[in-house]
N, C-alpha and C positions, 0 to 999 in steps of 0.2 A: 288444561285441566279437564275439560269436557271429554277429551279422548281417553284420558286415564280413568276417569270415573266410569265411562261406558264400558271400558275394558274390564275393570275390576268388579263393578257391581252387576255385570251381566245384563240380563234381559230387561231390567227395570228401565223405563223410559226416562231419560234425563235430558233436559233441554237447558239452553243458556238461561232462560227465564226462571226455571225451577232452581237452578244452581245459584243465581244471583239473589233470588228471593230468600233462599235459606241462609245465605251469608248476611243479607240485610237484617233479617229478623233475629239472628243469633246475637244475644247480648247477655252480659254478666254485669251485675252491679254490686257495689260494696254495701254491706249491711252494717250501718253505723248505730244500730239500736244499743248494742252492748260493746263499748270500745275495748273492754278487757278480753273479749273473745272475737277477734276480727274474722269475718266470714264474707264470702262472695256467694251471691245467689244467681243461679241460671234462670233467665227469664224466657227461655224458648222451650218448646216441647221437643222431646227426643225424636229424631227422624233423619232426614236427609243430611243435615249438617253434621250430625254425629257419624254417620256412615262416610261422609266426605272426609272428616277428620281422620278416621282410621285408615282410609286409603292413602292419605298423605303423611302417615306416621305419627299422628297425634292421638292421645287417649281421649275418649269421650268424657265430657264433664258430667259430674254428678249434680244433683239439684242444689246441693250446698257444698262449697269447697273452702278449705283453709287457704290462706295466701301461699303457703309453701307447696301445697298440692296443686294449686292452680299454676304456679310457676313451673313446676315439674311437668305437668301435663301439656303445657303450651311451649315447653322447651325454652323458657325465658331465663336469662341469667339471674342469679341471686343478687338482689339489691343489697348493697352495703349501706347500713344506716349509721350515721354518725351521732354520737351522744352529744347533746347540747348542754352546756353548763349554764346554770341560772344564778 
C-alpha cells in the first residue's frame, strides 16, 4: 500500500505511521436522530484518508451520506432486507 501511495501521490511524504493514523481515525457513524431519514456522518476531516481512497479506487465520502450512497462509494453489496410480519 505504501509503495502505491508514494507512487500515486508523488512528492508528498507518506510514512507507515501517517497511513495507519489516517486509517485509525477515519470513522463513519449512523445518525439515529431521525429514523425516517437514515444518514451516516463522517467523523474525520478530509485529508490523507480521502486521497488514499481515490488511489485504491474508492470515492471520497461526503460529510453526510445516505445508506445507498455509502454502499456505492465503498463498493459494498446491496443488503437485502426481509420484511417481518407482526
